[in-house]
FIKOLZA-1660 file (N, C-alpha, C; in steps of 0.1 Angstrom, whole numbers, plus 5000, padded with zeros to 4 digits):
% residues 222
   i   px   py   pz ch aa at
   1 4892 5229 4899  A  M  N
   1 4902 5218 4897  A  M CA
   1 4912 5223 4886  A  M  C
   2 4925 5222 4888  A  F  N
   2 4935 5227 4879  A  F CA
   2 4938 5216 4869  A  F  C
   3 4944 5220 4858  A  Q  N
   3 4947 5210 4847  A  Q CA
   3 4956 5199 4852  A  Q  C
   4 4966 5203 4861  A  S  N
   4 4975 5192 4866  A  S CA
   4 4967 5182 4874  A  S  C
   5 4957 5187 4882  A  D  N
   5 4948 5177 4889  A  D CA
   5 4941 5168 4880  A  D  C
   6 4936 5173 4869  A  L  N
   6 4929 5165 4859  A  L CA
   6 4939 5154 4853  A  L  C
   7 4951 5158 4851  A  V  N
   7 4961 5148 4845  A  V CA
   7 4964 5138 4856  A  V  C
   8 4965 5142 4869  A  G  N
   8 4967 5133 4880  A  G CA
   8 4956 5123 4881  A  G  C
   9 4944 5128 4881  A  V  N
   9 4932 5119 4883  A  V CA
   9 4932 5109 4871  A  V  C
  10 4934 5114 4859  A  A  N
  10 4934 5105 4847  A  A CA
  10 4945 5095 4848  A  A  C
  11 4957 5099 4852  A  A  N
  11 4968 5089 4853  A  A CA
  11 4965 5078 4864  A  A  C
  12 4959 5082 4875  A  V  N
  12 4956 5072 4885  A  V CA
  12 4945 5062 4880  A  V  C
  13 4934 5068 4874  A  Y  N
  13 4924 5059 4870  A  Y CA
  13 4928 5050 4858  A  Y  C
  14 4936 5055 4849  A  I  N
  14 4940 5047 4838  A  I CA
  14 4950 5036 4843  A  I  C
  15 4959 5040 4851  A  Y  N
  15 4969 5030 4857  A  Y CA
  15 4962 5019 4864  A  Y  C
  16 4953 5022 4874  A  V  N
  16 4946 5012 4882  A  V CA
  16 4937 5004 4873  A  V  C
  17 4930 5010 4864  A  A  N
  17 4922 5002 4855  A  A CA
  17 4930 4991 4847  A  A  C
  18 4941 4995 4842  A  A  N
  18 4950 4986 4835  A  A CA
  18 4954 4975 4843  A  A  C
  19 4958 4978 4856  A  L  N
  19 4962 4967 4865  A  L CA
  19 4951 4958 4868  A  L  C
  20 4939 4963 4871  A  I  N
  20 4928 4954 4874  A  I CA
  20 4924 4945 4862  A  I  C
  21 4924 4951 4850  A  I  N
  21 4921 4943 4838  A  I CA
  21 4931 4932 4836  A  I  C
  22 4943 4935 4838  A  F  N
  22 4954 4925 4836  A  F CA
  22 4953 4914 4847  A  F  C
  23 4951 4918 4859  A  T  N
  23 4951 4908 4870  A  T CA
  23 4938 4899 4869  A  T  C
  24 4927 4905 4866  A  E  N
  24 4914 4898 4866  A  E CA
  24 4912 4890 4853  A  E  C
  25 4917 4895 4842  A  K  N
  25 4914 4888 4829  A  K CA
  25 4926 4879 4825  A  K  C
  26 4938 4881 4830  A  V  N
  26 4949 4874 4825  A  V CA
  26 4956 4866 4836  A  V  C
  27 4961 4873 4846  A  F  N
  27 4970 4867 4856  A  F CA
  27 4962 4858 4866  A  F  C
  28 4950 4862 4870  A  S  N
  28 4943 4855 4881  A  S CA
  28 4938 4841 4876  A  S  C
  29 4937 4838 4864  A  K  N
  29 4932 4825 4859  A  K CA
  29 4941 4814 4864  A  K  C
  30 4954 4816 4863  A  K  N
  30 4964 4805 4867  A  K CA
  30 4970 4808 4880  A  K  C
  31 4971 4820 4884  A  Y  N
  31 4978 4823 4897  A  Y CA
  31 4970 4833 4905  A  Y  C
  32 4959 4828 4911  A  P  N
  32 4950 4837 4919  A  P CA
  32 4957 4844 4931  A  P  C
  33 4965 4837 4938  A  V  N
  33 4972 4844 4950  A  V CA
  33 4982 4854 4945  A  V  C
  34 4990 4849 4935  A  Q  N
  34 5001 4858 4930  A  Q CA
  34 4995 4870 4923  A  Q  C
  35 4983 4869 4917  A  S  N
  35 4977 4880 4910  A  S CA
  35 4972 4890 4920  A  S  C
  36 4967 4886 4932  A  R  N
  36 4963 4895 4942  A  R CA
  36 4975 4903 4947  A  R  C
  37 4986 4896 4949  A  K  N
  37 4998 4903 4954  A  K CA
  37 5004 4912 4944  A  K  C
  38 5003 4908 4931  A  F  N
  38 5008 4917 4920  A  F CA
  38 5000 4930 4920  A  F  C
  39 4987 4929 4921  A  L  N
  39 4979 4941 4922  A  L CA
  39 4982 4949 4934  A  L  C
  40 4983 4942 4945  A  H  N
  40 4986 4949 4958  A  H CA
  40 5000 4957 4957  A  H  C
  41 5010 4951 4951  A  I  N
  41 5023 4957 4950  A  I CA
  41 5023 4968 4940  A  I  C
  42 5018 4965 4928  A  M  N
  42 5019 4975 4917  A  M CA
  42 5011 4987 4919  A  M  C
  43 5000 4986 4926  A  T  N
  43 4992 4998 4929  A  T CA
  43 5000 5008 4937  A  T  C
  44 5010 5004 4944  A  G  N
  44 5019 5013 4951  A  G CA
  44 5026 5023 4943  A  G  C
  45 5027 5021 4930  A  N  N
  45 5034 5030 4921  A  N CA
  45 5026 5043 4920  A  N  C
  46 5014 5044 4925  A  I  N
  46 5006 5056 4926  A  I CA
  46 5014 5066 4934  A  I  C
  47 5023 5062 4943  A  A  N
  47 5031 5071 4951  A  A CA
  47 5040 5080 4942  A  A  C
  48 5042 5076 4930  A  F  N
  48 5051 5084 4921  A  F CA
  48 5042 5093 4912  A  F  C
  49 5029 5092 4913  A  I  N
  49 5020 5101 4905  A  I CA
  49 5016 5113 4914  A  I  C
  50 5018 5113 4927  A  L  N
  50 5013 5123 4936  A  L CA
  50 5018 5137 4932  A  L  C
  51 5030 5139 4927  A  P  N
  51 5034 5153 4924  A  P CA
  51 5025 5160 4913  A  P  C
  52 5017 5153 4906  A  L  N
  52 5008 5159 4896  A  L CA
  52 4997 5167 4903  A  L  C
  53 4993 5164 4915  A  F  N
  53 4982 5170 4921  A  F CA
  53 4986 5183 4928  A  F  C
  54 4977 5193 4927  A  V  N
  54 4979 5206 4934  A  V CA
  54 4968 5209 4943  A  V  C
  55 4958 5201 4944  A  T  N
  55 4946 5204 4953  A  T CA
  55 4944 5192 4962  A  T  C
  56 4944 5194 4975  A  R  N
  56 4942 5184 4985  A  R CA
  56 4929 5176 4983  A  R  C
  57 4918 5183 4981  A  E  N
  57 4905 5176 4980  A  E CA
  57 4904 5167 4967  A  E  C
  58 4911 5172 4957  A  V  N
  58 4910 5164 4944  A  V CA
  58 4918 5151 4946  A  V  C
  59 4930 5151 4952  A  M  N
  59 4937 5139 4955  A  M CA
  59 4930 5130 4964  A  M  C
  60 4925 5135 4975  A  A  N
  60 4918 5127 4985  A  A CA
  60 4905 5121 4981  A  A  C
  61 4896 5130 4976  A  F  N
  61 4882 5126 4974  A  F CA
  61 4878 5123 4959  A  F  C
  62 4887 5127 4950  A  I  N
  62 4883 5123 4936  A  I CA
  62 4893 5112 4931  A  I  C
  63 4906 5114 4934  A  A  N
  63 4915 5103 4929  A  A CA
  63 4915 5091 4938  A  A  C
  64 4915 5093 4951  A  A  N
  64 4916 5081 4960  A  A CA
  64 4902 5076 4965  A  A  C
  65 4894 5086 4970  A  G  N
  65 4881 5082 4977  A  G CA
  65 4872 5072 4970  A  G  C
  66 4870 5075 4957  A  P  N
  66 4861 5066 4949  A  P CA
  66 4865 5051 4949  A  P  C
  67 4878 5048 4951  A  F  N
  67 4882 5035 4951  A  F CA
  67 4878 5027 4964  A  F  C
  68 4874 5034 4974  A  I  N
  68 4868 5027 4986  A  I CA
  68 4856 5020 4982  A  I  C
  69 4847 5027 4975  A  L  N
  69 4834 5020 4971  A  L CA
  69 4837 5010 4960  A  L  C
  70 4846 5013 4951  A  F  N
  70 4848 5004 4939  A  F CA
  70 4854 4991 4944  A  F  C
  71 4864 4992 4953  A  T  N
  71 4871 4980 4958  A  T CA
  71 4861 4972 4966  A  T  C
  72 4852 4978 4974  A  F  N
  72 4842 4971 4981  A  F CA
  72 4833 4963 4972  A  F  C
  73 4829 4970 4961  A  L  N
  73 4820 4963 4951  A  L CA
  73 4827 4951 4944  A  L  C
  74 4841 4952 4944  A  M  N
  74 4848 4940 4939  A  M CA
  74 4851 4930 4949  A  M  C
  75 4848 4932 4962  A  S  N
  75 4851 4923 4972  A  S CA
  75 4841 4912 4973  A  S  C
  76 4844 4901 4981  A  P  N
  76 4834 4890 4982  A  P CA
  76 4822 4895 4990  A  P  C
  77 4822 4906 4996  A  Y  N
  77 4810 4912 5003  A  Y CA
  77 4801 4920 4994  A  Y  C
  78 4805 4922 4982  A  S  N
  78 4797 4931 4973  A  S CA
  78 4783 4926 4971  A  S  C
  79 4773 4935 4971  A  P  N
  79 4760 4931 4969  A  P CA
  79 4757 4929 4954  A  P  C
  80 4767 4933 4946  A  I  N
  80 4765 4930 4931  A  I CA
  80 4774 4919 4927  A  I  C
  81 4769 4907 4926  A  K  N
  81 4777 4895 4924  A  K CA
  81 4786 4896 4911  A  K  C
  82 4780 4902 4901  A  S  N
  82 4788 4903 4888  A  S CA
  82 4800 4911 4889  A  S  C
  83 4802 4919 4900  A  M  N
  83 4814 4928 4901  A  M CA
  83 4824 4921 4910  A  M  C
  84 4821 4910 4917  A  R  N
  84 4830 4904 4926  A  R CA
  84 4842 4899 4918  A  R  C
  85 4854 4903 4922  A  G  N
  85 4866 4900 4914  A  G CA
  85 4873 4888 4920  A  G  C
  86 4879 4880 4911  A  K  N
  86 4887 4868 4916  A  K CA
  86 4899 4873 4924  A  K  C
  87 4905 4884 4920  A  T  N
  87 4917 4889 4928  A  T CA
  87 4914 4891 4942  A  T  C
  88 4903 4898 4945  A  S  N
  88 4899 4901 4959  A  S CA
  88 4896 4888 4966  A  S  C
  89 4889 4879 4960  A  E  N
  89 4885 4866 4966  A  E CA
  89 4897 4858 4970  A  E  C
  90 4908 4860 4963  A  A  N
  90 4920 4851 4966  A  A CA
  90 4927 4854 4979  A  A  C
  91 4924 4866 4985  A  G  N
  91 4931 4869 4998  A  G CA
  91 4921 4875 5008  A  G  C
  92 4925 4884 5016  A  H  N
  92 4917 4890 5026  A  H CA
  92 4906 4898 5018  A  H  C
  93 4893 4895 5021  A  G  N
  93 4882 4900 5014  A  G CA
  93 4882 4916 5013  A  G  C
  94 4886 4922 5024  A  L  N
  94 4885 4937 5024  A  L CA
  94 4899 4944 5023  A  L  C
  95 4909 4936 5019  A  G  N
  95 4923 4941 5019  A  G CA
  95 4924 4954 5010  A  G  C
  96 4918 4953 4998  A  L  N
  96 4919 4964 4989  A  L CA
  96 4911 4976 4993  A  L  C
  97 4900 4973 5000  A  V  N
  97 4892 4984 5006  A  V CA
  97 4900 4992 5016  A  V  C
  98 4907 4984 5025  A  Y  N
  98 4915 4991 5035  A  Y CA
  98 4926 4999 5028  A  Y  C
  99 4932 4994 5017  A  Y  N
  99 4942 5000 5009  A  Y CA
  99 4937 5014 5005  A  Y  C
 100 4924 5014 4999  A  A  N
 100 4919 5027 4994  A  A CA
 100 4916 5037 5006  A  A  C
 101 4911 5031 5017  A  I  N
 101 4909 5040 5029  A  I CA
 101 4922 5047 5033  A  I  C
 102 4932 5039 5034  A  T  N
 102 4945 5044 5038  A  T CA
 102 4950 5055 5029  A  T  C
 103 4949 5053 5016  A  W  N
 103 4954 5063 5007  A  W CA
 103 4946 5076 5008  A  W  C
 104 4933 5075 5009  A  T  N
 104 4924 5086 5011  A  T CA
 104 4927 5095 5023  A  T  C
 105 4929 5088 5034  A  V  N
 105 4932 5095 5047  A  V CA
 105 4946 5102 5046  A  V  C
 106 4956 5094 5042  A  L  N
 106 4969 5100 5041  A  L CA
 106 4970 5112 5031  A  L  C
 107 4962 5111 5020  A  A  N
 107 4962 5121 5010  A  A CA
 107 4957 5134 5016  A  A  C
 108 4946 5133 5024  A  Y  N
 108 4940 5145 5030  A  Y CA
 108 4949 5151 5041  A  Y  C
 109 4953 5142 5050  A  V  N
 109 4960 5147 5062  A  V CA
 109 4974 5152 5059  A  V  C
 110 4981 5145 5050  A  F  N
 110 4995 5149 5047  A  F CA
 110 4998 5154 5033  A  F  C
 111 4988 5161 5028  A  F  N
 111 4989 5166 5014  A  F CA
 111 5001 5175 5012  A  F  C
 112 5004 5183 5022  A  D  N
 112 5016 5192 5021  A  D CA
 112 5029 5185 5023  A  D  C
 113 5029 5172 5026  A  H  N
 113 5041 5164 5027  A  H CA
 113 5039 5151 5019  A  H  C
 114 5041 5153 5006  A  R  N
 114 5038 5141 4997  A  R CA
 114 5047 5129 5000  A  R  C
 115 5059 5132 5005  A  E  N
 115 5068 5121 5009  A  E CA
 115 5062 5112 5019  A  E  C
 116 5054 5117 5028  A  I  N
 116 5047 5109 5039  A  I CA
 116 5037 5100 5033  A  I  C
 117 5029 5106 5023  A  I  N
 117 5019 5098 5016  A  I CA
 117 5026 5086 5009  A  I  C
 118 5036 5090 5002  A  A  N
 118 5043 5080 4994  A  A CA
 118 5049 5069 5003  A  A  C
 119 5055 5073 5014  A  M  N
 119 5061 5063 5023  A  M CA
 119 5050 5053 5028  A  M  C
 120 5039 5059 5032  A  G  N
 120 5028 5050 5037  A  G CA
 120 5023 5040 5026  A  G  C
 121 5021 5046 5014  A  I  N
 121 5017 5037 5003  A  I CA
 121 5027 5026 5000  A  I  C
 122 5040 5030 4999  A  L  N
 122 5050 5021 4995  A  L CA
 122 5053 5010 5005  A  L  C
 123 5052 5014 5018  A  A  N
 123 5054 5004 5029  A  A CA
 123 5042 4994 5028  A  A  C
 124 5030 4999 5025  A  M  N
 124 5019 4990 5025  A  M CA
 124 5019 4981 5013  A  M  C
 125 5023 4987 5001  A  S  N
 125 5022 4979 4989  A  S CA
 125 5034 4970 4987  A  S  C
 126 5046 4976 4984  A  Y  N
 126 5058 4968 4982  A  Y CA
 126 5062 4961 4994  A  Y  C
 127 5063 4968 5005  A  G  N
 127 5068 4961 5017  A  G CA
 127 5060 4949 5022  A  G  C
 128 5047 4952 5024  A  D  N
 128 5038 4941 5028  A  D CA
 128 5036 4930 5017  A  D  C
 129 5035 4935 5005  A  G  N
 129 5032 4926 4994  A  G CA
 129 5044 4916 4991  A  G  C
 130 5056 4922 4990  A  L  N
 130 5068 4914 4987  A  L CA
 130 5071 4904 4999  A  L  C
 131 5068 4909 5011  A  A  N
 131 5070 4901 5023  A  A CA
 131 5061 4888 5022  A  A  C
 132 5049 4890 5018  A  S  N
 132 5039 4879 5016  A  S CA
 132 5044 4869 5006  A  S  C
 133 5048 4874 4994  A  L  N
 133 5053 4865 4983  A  L CA
 133 5065 4857 4988  A  L  C
 134 5075 4864 4994  A  I  N
 134 5087 4857 4998  A  I CA
 134 5084 4847 5009  A  I  C
 135 5075 4851 5018  A  G  N
 135 5071 4842 5029  A  G CA
 135 5064 4830 5023  A  G  C
 136 5056 4831 5013  A  I  N
 136 5049 4819 5007  A  I CA
 136 5059 4810 5001  A  I  C
 137 5069 4816 4994  A  K  N
 137 5079 4807 4987  A  K CA
 137 5090 4802 4996  A  K  C
 138 5095 4810 5006  A  Y  N
 138 5106 4806 5013  A  Y CA
 138 5104 4804 5028  A  Y  C
 139 5092 4808 5033  A  G  N
 139 5089 4808 5047  A  G CA
 139 5086 4795 5053  A  G  C
 140 5096 4787 5055  A  K  N
 140 5093 4774 5062  A  K CA
 140 5091 4775 5077  A  K  C
 141 5099 4784 5083  A  R  N
 141 5097 4786 5097  A  R CA
 141 5087 4797 5100  A  R  C
 142 5076 4794 5107  A  K  N
 142 5065 4803 5109  A  K CA
 142 5063 4806 5124  A  K  C
 143 5055 4817 5126  A  Y  N
 143 5051 4820 5139  A  Y CA
 143 5036 4825 5138  A  Y  C
 144 5029 4824 5149  A  T  N
 144 5015 4828 5149  A  T CA
 144 5012 4838 5160  A  T  C
 145 5005 4849 5156  A  I  N
 145 5001 4859 5166  A  I CA
 145 4986 4862 5163  A  I  C
 146 4978 4862 5173  A  F  N
 146 4964 4864 5171  A  F CA
 146 4958 4856 5160  A  F  C
 147 4962 4843 5160  A  K  N
 147 4957 4833 5151  A  K CA
 147 4960 4836 5136  A  K  C
 148 4969 4845 5134  A  D  N
 148 4974 4848 5120  A  D CA
 148 4988 4844 5119  A  D  C
 149 4991 4835 5109  A  T  N
 149 5004 4829 5108  A  T CA
 149 5012 4836 5098  A  T  C
 150 5024 4840 5102  A  K  N
 150 5034 4847 5093  A  K CA
 150 5047 4839 5094  A  K  C
 151 5056 4842 5085  A  S  N
 151 5069 4835 5084  A  S CA
 151 5080 4844 5088  A  S  C
 152 5091 4838 5093  A  Y  N
 152 5103 4847 5096  A  Y CA
 152 5109 4852 5083  A  Y  C
 153 5109 4844 5073  A  A  N
 153 5115 4849 5060  A  A CA
 153 5107 4861 5055  A  A  C
 154 5093 4860 5056  A  G  N
 154 5085 4871 5052  A  G CA
 154 5087 4884 5060  A  G  C
 155 5089 4882 5073  A  S  N
 155 5091 4894 5082  A  S CA
 155 5105 4900 5079  A  S  C
 156 5115 4892 5076  A  I  N
 156 5128 4898 5072  A  I CA
 156 5127 4905 5059  A  I  C
 157 5120 4900 5050  A  A  N
 157 5117 4906 5037  A  A CA
 157 5110 4919 5039  A  A  C
 158 5100 4919 5048  A  M  N
 158 5092 4931 5051  A  M CA
 158 5101 4942 5056  A  M  C
 159 5110 4939 5065  A  F  N
 159 5119 4949 5071  A  F CA
 159 5128 4955 5060  A  F  C
 160 5135 4946 5052  A  M  N
 160 5144 4951 5042  A  M CA
 160 5137 4959 5031  A  M  C
 161 5126 4954 5026  A  C  N
 161 5118 4960 5015  A  C CA
 161 5113 4974 5020  A  C  C
 162 5108 4974 5032  A  T  N
 162 5102 4987 5037  A  T CA
 162 5113 4997 5038  A  T  C
 163 5124 4993 5044  A  F  N
 163 5135 5003 5045  A  F CA
 163 5140 5008 5032  A  F  C
 164 5141 4999 5022  A  L  N
 164 5145 5003 5009  A  L CA
 164 5135 5013 5002  A  L  C
 165 5122 5010 5004  A  L  N
 165 5112 5018 4997  A  L CA
 165 5110 5031 5004  A  L  C
 166 5113 5032 5017  A  L  N
 166 5112 5045 5024  A  L CA
 166 5124 5054 5019  A  L  C
 167 5135 5048 5017  A  M  N
 167 5146 5055 5011  A  M CA
 167 5143 5060 4997  A  M  C
 168 5137 5052 4989  A  I  N
 168 5134 5056 4976  A  I CA
 168 5124 5067 4976  A  I  C
 169 5114 5066 4985  A  A  N
 169 5104 5077 4986  A  A CA
 169 5111 5090 4989  A  A  C
 170 5120 5090 4999  A  L  N
 170 5126 5103 5002  A  L CA
 170 5135 5108 4991  A  L  C
 171 5142 5099 4984  A  L  N
 171 5150 5104 4973  A  L CA
 171 5142 5109 4961  A  L  C
 172 5131 5102 4959  A  F  N
 172 5122 5107 4948  A  F CA
 172 5116 5121 4951  A  F  C
 173 5113 5123 4963  A  Y  N
 173 5108 5136 4967  A  Y CA
 173 5119 5146 4971  A  Y  C
 174 5131 5143 4968  A  T  N
 174 5143 5151 4970  A  T CA
 174 5144 5156 4984  A  T  C
 175 5141 5147 4994  A  M  N
 175 5143 5151 5008  A  M CA
 175 5157 5147 5012  A  M  C
 176 5163 5155 5022  A  P  N
 176 5176 5152 5026  A  P CA
 176 5177 5138 5033  A  P  C
 177 5187 5131 5030  A  V  N
 177 5189 5117 5036  A  V CA
 177 5203 5118 5043  A  V  C
 178 5202 5120 5056  A  T  N
 178 5214 5121 5064  A  T CA
 178 5215 5108 5072  A  T  C
 179 5227 5107 5079  A  T  N
 179 5228 5095 5088  A  T CA
 179 5217 5094 5098  A  T  C
 180 5213 5105 5104  A  R  N
 180 5202 5106 5113  A  R CA
 180 5189 5101 5107  A  R  C
 181 5186 5105 5095  A  V  N
 181 5174 5101 5088  A  V CA
 181 5175 5086 5085  A  V  C
 182 5186 5081 5081  A  V  N
 182 5187 5066 5078  A  V CA
 182 5185 5058 5091  A  V  C
 183 5190 5063 5102  A  A  N
 183 5187 5056 5115  A  A CA
 183 5172 5056 5118  A  A  C
 184 5166 5067 5116  A  Y  N
 184 5151 5068 5118  A  Y CA
 184 5144 5058 5109  A  Y  C
 185 5148 5058 5096  A  L  N
 185 5141 5049 5087  A  L CA
 185 5143 5034 5091  A  L  C
 186 5155 5031 5096  A  L  N
 186 5157 5017 5101  A  L CA
 186 5147 5014 5112  A  L  C
 187 5146 5024 5121  A  C  N
 187 5136 5022 5132  A  C CA
 187 5122 5021 5127  A  C  C
 188 5118 5029 5118  A  M  N
 188 5105 5029 5112  A  M CA
 188 5102 5015 5105  A  M  C
 189 5112 5010 5098  A  A  N
 189 5110 4997 5091  A  A CA
 189 5109 4986 5101  A  A  C
 190 5116 4987 5112  A  G  N
 190 5115 4977 5122  A  G CA
 190 5102 4977 5129  A  G  C
 191 5097 4988 5133  A  V  N
 191 5084 4989 5139  A  V CA
 191 5073 4985 5129  A  V  C
 192 5074 4989 5117  A  A  N
 192 5064 4985 5106  A  A CA
 192 5064 4969 5105  A  A  C
 193 5076 4963 5106  A  T  N
 193 5076 4949 5105  A  T CA
 193 5069 4942 5117  A  T  C
 194 5072 4947 5129  A  I  N
 194 5065 4942 5141  A  I CA
 194 5050 4943 5140  A  I  C
 195 5046 4955 5135  A  V  N
 195 5031 4958 5134  A  V CA
 195 5025 4949 5124  A  V  C
 196 5032 4947 5112  A  E  N
 196 5027 4938 5102  A  E CA
 196 5025 4924 5107  A  E  C
 197 5035 4919 5115  A  G  N
 197 5035 4906 5120  A  G CA
 197 5024 4903 5130  A  G  C
 198 5021 4914 5137  A  A  N
 198 5011 4913 5148  A  A CA
 198 4997 4917 5144  A  A  C
 199 4995 4922 5132  A  T  N
 199 4982 4926 5128  A  T CA
 199 4974 4915 5120  A  T  C
 200 4963 4911 5125  A  P  N
 200 4955 4900 5119  A  P CA
 200 4945 4905 5108  A  P  C
 201 4940 4896 5101  A  L  N
 201 4928 4898 5093  A  L CA
 201 4929 4908 5082  A  L  C
 202 4941 4910 5076  A  G  N
 202 4944 4919 5066  A  G CA
 202 4944 4934 5070  A  G  C
 203 4943 4936 5083  A  L  N
 203 4942 4950 5088  A  L CA
 203 4956 4957 5087  A  L  C
 204 4966 4949 5083  A  D  N
 204 4979 4956 5082  A  D CA
 204 4979 4966 5071  A  D  C
 205 4969 4965 5062  A  N  N
 205 4968 4975 5051  A  N CA
 205 4964 4989 5057  A  N  C
 206 4959 4989 5070  A  L  N
 206 4956 5001 5077  A  L CA
 206 4968 5004 5087  A  L  C
 207 4972 4994 5095  A  S  N
 207 4981 4997 5106  A  S CA
 207 4995 5000 5101  A  S  C
 208 5000 4993 5090  A  V  N
 208 5014 4996 5086  A  V CA
 208 5016 5010 5080  A  V  C
 209 5008 5014 5070  A  P  N
 209 5010 5028 5065  A  P CA
 209 5008 5039 5075  A  P  C
 210 4998 5037 5084  A  F  N
 210 4995 5048 5094  A  F CA
 210 5006 5049 5104  A  F  C
 211 5012 5038 5108  A  I  N
 211 5023 5038 5118  A  I CA
 211 5036 5044 5111  A  I  C
 212 5038 5041 5099  A  V  N
 212 5050 5046 5091  A  V CA
 212 5048 5061 5090  A  V  C
 213 5036 5066 5086  A  A  N
 213 5034 5080 5084  A  A CA
 213 5035 5088 5097  A  A  C
 214 5029 5082 5108  A  L  N
 214 5029 5089 5121  A  L CA
 214 5044 5090 5126  A  L  C
 215 5051 5079 5125  A  M  N
 215 5065 5079 5130  A  M CA
 215 5074 5089 5122  A  M  C
 216 5072 5090 5109  A  Y  N
 216 5080 5100 5101  A  Y CA
 216 5076 5114 5105  A  Y  C
 217 5063 5116 5107  A  W  N
 217 5059 5130 5111  A  W CA
 217 5065 5133 5125  A  W  C
 218 5064 5124 5134  A  L  N
 218 5069 5127 5148  A  L CA
 218 5084 5129 5148  A  L  C
 219 5091 5120 5141  A  F  N
 219 5106 5120 5141  A  F CA
 219 5112 5131 5133  A  F  C
 220 5107 5134 5121  A  L  N
 220 5114 5142 5112  A  L CA
 220 5107 5155 5107  A  L  C
 221 5094 5156 5110  A  V  N
 221 5086 5168 5106  A  V CA
 221 5081 5176 5117  A  V  C
 222 5073 5169 5126  A  G  N
 222 5066 5176 5137  A  G CA
 222 5076 5182 5147  A  G  C
% end
C-alpha cells in the first residue's frame, strides 16, 4: 500500500465517520427523513477523494468494501441492536448497504477511469438524493410504478441534478466536454431518471449508478 493510498483511506473513513456522527447524534433527532437524505447526498463527495488512490484493491476492498458490512450493521436488519442507526431506519432499510456495494464494484471495475466511478457515485448520491428531497417538498403530482410512488417534480429534479453532476465529474477529472459529450450526458441523465422512477424498494442505489457507468463506458470509452 502506498502513502497516497493510506491518505485516501484515512480521508474516506474520517469524512464518513464525521457525517454519520452528525446525522445520528444531531440531525436525526428532529429531522429523521432529511438526515437520511443528507447522509445519502453528502457521502457522494467521496467522488472527489478518488484521485488520492493509486491501488485498485485498496480503493475497492479497504476504502469501500468494509462499508458494506458496517452499513448492514447499522440497518434495521442488524443482528446487533445497539448498532442500528436512526438514519437507516428512516428510509429504505438496506439503501446505504446498496450504496456501499455500488461503490465497491465501481471502484474495482473502473479503477482506471475514475471519472466513471465519480459519475456513478454522484448520480446515486446527489441526483437521487436531491430528487427525493425536492419531491417530498414540491411533489404534489405523483405516479406509481411497481407499487413505488414517485413525484414528477422529483423526477425533473433527478434529471437536472444528474446532468449537472455528470458535467461536474467530467470537469473535475479534466475530461474533454464537447457538444457530443453533452448530448450523451443528457441522454444518460434521461435514462437514469427513467430507471430511478421505475426501480422499487431502494434498489435505485444499485440500478442508477450502474446504468450511468455502463452508458458512459459504451458511449465514450469502449
